[in-house]
C-alpha positions in Angstrom: 0.0 0.0 0.0 1.2 3.5 -0.8 2.8 5.3 2.2 0.7 8.4 1.6 -2.5 6.5 1.8 -1.3 4.8 5.0 -0.4 8.2 6.5 -3.8 9.7 5.7 -5.7 6.7 7.1 -3.6 6.8 10.3 -4.4 10.5 10.6 -8.1 9.9 10.1 -8.1 7.2 12.7 -6.1 9.3 15.2 -8.5 12.3 14.6 -11.6 10.1 15.0 -10.3 8.8 18.4 -9.2 12.3 19.5 -12.6 13.9 18.6 -14.8 10.9 19.5 -17.0 12.9 21.9 -16.7 16.2 19.9 -19.9 17.3 18.1 -20.7 20.3 15.9 -23.2 22.9 17.3 -26.0 22.1 14.8 -29.4 20.8 15.8 -28.3 17.2 15.0 -25.0 17.5 16.8 -23.2 16.2 13.8 -20.0 14.2 14.7 -17.0 16.5 14.4 -15.1 14.0 12.4 -17.4 14.9 9.5 -15.9 18.3 9.4 -12.3 16.9 9.5 -13.1 14.5 6.8 -14.5 17.3 4.6 -11.4 19.4 5.1 -9.2 16.5 4.1 -11.4 15.7 1.1 -11.2 19.4 0.0 -7.4 19.2 0.2 -7.3 15.9 -1.7 -9.5 17.3 -4.5 -7.3 20.3 -4.7 -4.3 18.1 -5.4 -2.5 18.6 -2.1 0.2 16.3 -0.8 -0.5 13.4 1.7 1.0 15.3 4.6 -1.3 18.2 4.0 -4.3 16.0 3.7 -3.3 14.2 6.9 -3.0 17.7 8.6 -6.6 18.3 7.4 -7.8 15.5 9.6 -5.6 16.7 12.5 -6.0 20.5 12.2 -8.1 20.9 15.3 -6.4 18.4 17.6 -4.2 20.8 19.4 -6.8 23.6 19.7 -9.9 21.5 20.5 -8.9 18.3 22.2 -5.5 19.3 23.7 -3.3 16.8 21.8 0.2 18.3 22.2 2.4 19.4 19.4 5.0 16.9 20.7 2.5 14.0 20.4 1.8 15.0 16.8 5.5 15.2 16.0 6.0 11.7 17.6 3.1 10.2 15.6 3.2 12.1 12.3 6.5 14.0 12.1 7.4 17.7 12.3 6.0 18.7 8.9 2.4 17.7 9.8 2.7 18.8 13.4 4.0 22.2 12.2 1.0 22.6 9.8 -1.4 21.9 12.6 0.4 24.2 15.0 0.3 27.0 12.3 -3.5 26.9 12.1 -4.1 26.5 15.8 -5.8 29.3 17.7 -4.4 30.3 21.1 -7.3 29.3 23.4 -5.8 31.3 26.2 -6.9 34.4 24.3 -10.5 35.7 24.3 -12.6 34.7 21.2 -12.4 38.1 19.5 -8.6 38.3 20.0 -8.2 34.8 18.5 -10.2 35.7 15.5 -8.3 39.0 15.0 -5.0 37.0 15.2 -6.2 34.8 12.4 -6.7 37.8 10.2 -3.3 39.3 11.1 -1.4 36.1 10.6 -3.0 35.1 7.3 -0.6 37.3 5.3 2.4 35.3 6.6 0.9 31.8 5.8 2.9 29.5 3.7 1.1 28.1 0.6 0.4 24.8 2.4 -0.8 26.5 5.6 -3.0 28.8 3.4 -4.5 25.8 1.8 -5.3 24.2 5.2 -6.9 27.5 6.5 -8.9 27.9 3.3 -10.2 24.3 3.3 -11.2 24.8 6.9 -13.1 28.0 6.1 -14.8 26.3 3.1 -15.9 23.4 5.2 -17.3 25.8 7.8 -19.2 27.7 5.1 -20.7 24.5 3.8 -21.8 23.7 7.3 -23.4 27.1 7.7 -25.3 26.5 4.5 -26.4 23.0 5.3 -26.4 22.6 9.1 -25.9 25.9 10.9 -25.2 26.0 14.6 -28.3 25.8 16.7 -29.6 29.3 17.4 -27.6 31.1 14.8 -29.6 33.7 12.9 -28.7 35.4 9.6 -26.7 38.1 11.4 -24.5 35.5 13.0 -23.9 33.7 9.7 -23.1 37.0 8.0 -20.7 37.9 10.8 -18.8 34.6 10.2 -18.8 35.0 6.4 -17.4 38.5 6.8 -14.7 37.4 9.2 -13.7 34.4 7.1 -13.4 36.6 4.1 -11.0 38.9 6.0 -8.8 35.9 6.6 -9.1 34.4 3.1 -8.4 37.6 1.2 -5.1 38.0 3.1 -3.8 34.5 2.3 -0.9 34.7 -0.1 -1.1 32.5 -3.2 -4.2 30.5 -2.3 -4.7 27.2 -4.0 -6.8 28.0 -7.1 -9.1 25.0 -6.8 -9.8 25.8 -3.1 -10.2 29.5 -3.9 -12.8 28.7 -6.6 -14.7 26.5 -4.1 -14.6 29.2 -1.5 -15.9 31.8 -3.9 -18.8 29.5 -4.9 -19.9 28.6 -1.4 -19.5 32.2 -0.2 -21.6 33.4 -3.1 -24.3 30.8 -2.4 -24.5 31.9 1.3 -24.6 35.6 0.5 -27.3 35.0 -2.1 -29.3 32.9 0.3 -29.0 35.6 3.0 -30.3 38.2 0.5 -27.1 39.9 -0.5 
């Protein structure tokens, strides 16, 4: 079996275990692994390398389930652990400061980190379209779309396949919300 496939499957299994109790905030409490699989799928469809696809599965492990950077290095190597670290919000900061930091740091993102950030935003936009968080109204959805756009428009050299997907789903949401 191809080593890249093995790596991606190991990352998927690791992420599924790490996030086994983690749910999305929609009415159905969708298993969080669905989001991670979607991010990895978007990266694969965009022609990204196996390490980046594996990082798609793992991108929230440090931030959301407190897997350490060192654990990721031990299990997946420095490249993947570094990708995950580079998209991890500092949870010791207040929500608004974390979101502002993403905007500020976007301009310095490497092409691979930019792809990972973009795939994450795309997946979140699809979720807002299909299964929005319980209690979110149009204003909350617009707020997220606006913030995500501030991040995405600052990413250097975004992957063209991902950028086209982002523009499509963003346009659908804006149209659905009435402009």
